[in-house]
C-alpha positions in Angstrom: 18.8 6.9 -8.4 20.8 3.9 -8.5 20.0 0.3 -9.5 21.3 -2.0 -7.0 24.3 -3.4 -9.2 27.9 -2.4 -7.2 30.5 -1.1 -8.7 33.5 -1.9 -5.8 33.6 -2.7 -2.9 35.8 0.6 -0.5 36.8 -0.4 2.6 36.6 2.3 5.7 39.7 4.1 6.8 38.6 6.3 9.4 35.6 7.5 11.5 34.9 10.5 13.7 31.7 11.2 15.4 30.6 15.1 16.0 27.6 15.5 17.2 24.6 13.3 16.3 26.8 12.3 12.8 29.4 10.4 11.5 31.9 11.4 9.6 33.2 8.3 7.5 36.9 8.1 5.3 36.5 5.7 2.7 39.4 4.1 0.4 38.0 2.5 -3.0 39.7 1.9 -6.2 36.9 4.9 -8.1 37.6 7.6 -5.5 39.7 9.1 -8.0 36.3 9.3 -11.1 34.5 10.9 -7.4 33.6 14.4 -7.3 32.6 16.8 -4.2 28.4 16.8 -3.8 28.6 13.4 -5.5 25.9 11.6 -4.0 26.9 7.7 -3.9 25.1 4.7 -2.5 27.5 2.7 0.5 25.3 -0.5 2.0 22.4 1.1 0.2 21.9 4.2 1.8 22.9 7.4 -0.9 25.5 9.8 1.2 27.0 12.3 0.1 31.1 13.3 -1.0 32.5 16.2 1.1 36.2 15.5 0.6 38.5 13.8 -1.1 41.8 13.3 -0.7 44.1 11.4 -3.3 42.2 7.3 -3.1 40.1 8.5 0.2 37.0 10.5 0.7 34.5 11.1 3.0 31.2 11.2 3.6 28.6 12.4 6.7 26.1 10.6 8.1 23.5 12.0 10.2 21.4 10.7 12.6 17.7 10.0 10.6 20.2 8.0 8.8 22.4 6.4 11.3 19.0 5.2 13.2 17.9 3.5 10.3 20.3 1.5 8.4 23.9 -0.1 9.7 26.0 3.2 8.3 26.6 3.7 12.2 27.8 0.6 12.6 30.8 1.2 10.4 33.9 1.1 12.0 37.5 0.9 10.5 38.9 -1.7 8.2 34.6 -3.2 7.6 33.9 -3.2 3.6 31.2 -1.3 2.1 29.3 -2.1 -1.0 29.4 1.6 -3.3 27.7 2.3 -6.4 27.4 5.8 -8.1 24.2 7.0 -9.1 22.6 6.2 -12.5 23.4 8.2 -15.6 19.9 9.1 -18.2 20.7 6.4 -21.2 22.5 3.7 -18.8 20.5 -0.4 -19.5 18.8 -0.4 -15.9 20.4 -3.9 -14.8 18.9 -3.9 -11.7 16.2 -2.1 -10.6 14.8 1.7 -9.2 16.9 1.8 -6.2 16.4 5.4 -4.2 18.8 4.8 -2.3 16.7 5.8 0.9 16.8 2.5 2.6 13.9 1.5 5.5 15.3 -0.4 8.0 17.7 -3.5 9.1 16.9 -6.8 8.7 19.0 -9.6 10.8 20.9 -12.4 9.0 19.1 -15.5 11.1 20.8 -18.1 8.4 23.3 -18.4 5.5 24.0 -21.9 3.9 26.4 -22.7 1.3 24.4 -24.6 -1.7 26.9 -26.4 -4.5 28.3 -22.8 -5.2 25.6 -20.7 -5.0 24.8 -18.9 -1.3 21.0 -18.8 0.6 20.7 -16.2 3.1 18.0 -15.8 5.3 16.7 -12.8 6.8 14.5 -11.3 9.2 12.7 -8.3 9.7 10.3 -5.9 11.5 6.2 -7.1 11.0 5.1 -3.2 9.5 6.8 -4.4 6.5 5.7 -7.3 5.6 3.8 -6.9 2.7 5.9 -5.3 0.6 8.0 -8.5 -0.3 6.8 -11.0 -2.8 8.1 -14.0 -4.0 10.6 -12.8 -7.2 9.9 -8.8 -6.3 12.8 -7.4 -5.8 14.5 -6.0 -2.5 18.0 -4.2 -2.5 20.5 -5.9 0.5 23.0 -3.9 1.5 22.7 -1.8 -1.9 22.6 -5.5 -3.9 19.4 -5.6 -6.5 18.4 -9.3 -5.4 15.6 -11.0 -6.2 13.2 -12.3 -3.2 13.7 -16.7 -3.8 10.9 -17.4 -0.6 8.7 -15.4 2.0 7.5 -16.9 5.4 6.1 -14.9 8.1 8.6 -12.9 9.5 11.7 -14.5 7.3 12.8 -13.5 3.8 15.8 -15.8 2.0 17.5 -14.8 -1.3 19.5 -16.5 -3.4 23.6 -15.6 -4.8 25.0 -16.3 -7.4 29.1 -16.6 -7.2 30.0 -13.1 -9.3 27.2 -11.6 -6.8 29.1 -13.2 -3.7 33.0 -12.5 -5.4 32.2 -8.9 -5.7 29.5 -7.5 -2.8 30.7 -7.3 0.9 27.5 -10.3 1.1 31.0 -12.1 1.3 31.8 -10.7 4.8 28.0 -11.3 6.7 27.7 -13.3 9.7 25.2 -14.3 11.2 23.4 -12.3 13.4 24.6 -9.4 10.8 22.4 -6.5 10.6 21.7 -4.8 6.9 20.1 -2.4 5.3 16.6 -3.1 3.1 15.4 -1.1 1.0 11.8 -2.2 -0.6 11.1 -2.5 -4.1 9.8 1.6 -4.7 6.4 0.0 -6.8 5.4 -2.2 -3.9 5.7 1.1 -1.3 3.2 3.0 -3.7 0.9 0.0 -4.5 0.3 -0.4 -0.4 -0.4 2.4 0.2 -2.9 3.5 -2.3 -4.1 0.3 -1.6 -4.6 1.1 2.1 -5.9 5.1 1.1 -8.5 3.0 -1.2 -9.6 1.0 1.9 -9.5 3.8 4.5 -11.9 5.4 2.2 -14.5 2.4 1.6 -15.0 2.1 5.4 
């Protein structure tokens, strides 16, 4: 379980494809605090540390992860948001994030607004019922508040601290980001759907 509060930005230093899997080597300032078998969120995707060498570590992404997220698009030199799993008893500063990405969205508008940034994304129609204004959404592992929802887009406002301490600052229009919708919204939506099926 994660909170969507990014600890640091890592950088991809190596990439290897093996069958349907992708192995990524990542350099980060927190590698020395990691251990093998630890869960770490990468752009919001929960991956397991399988090797550690100095200030670099390795994770492996399987086909399901590659199909649903932008992890397979990461290349050497790319920046990635990192968050280790939360500890029991810690403050939940963001919102409950599982590290299980639902889909990708595409950045369509990036607008600087006098010290803050307004980002608008298009996303798949099937997830429209999971977003509401002022609700929570996780974008590339960052816990954010939804500022606006239209038919097939949603927008978020980024404060300077978040901009400076995440890889959102490296996004460009047309880039794909990982989206995890609020788990409470998913359970609620499923319960309502089952209820409506039962009365029809």
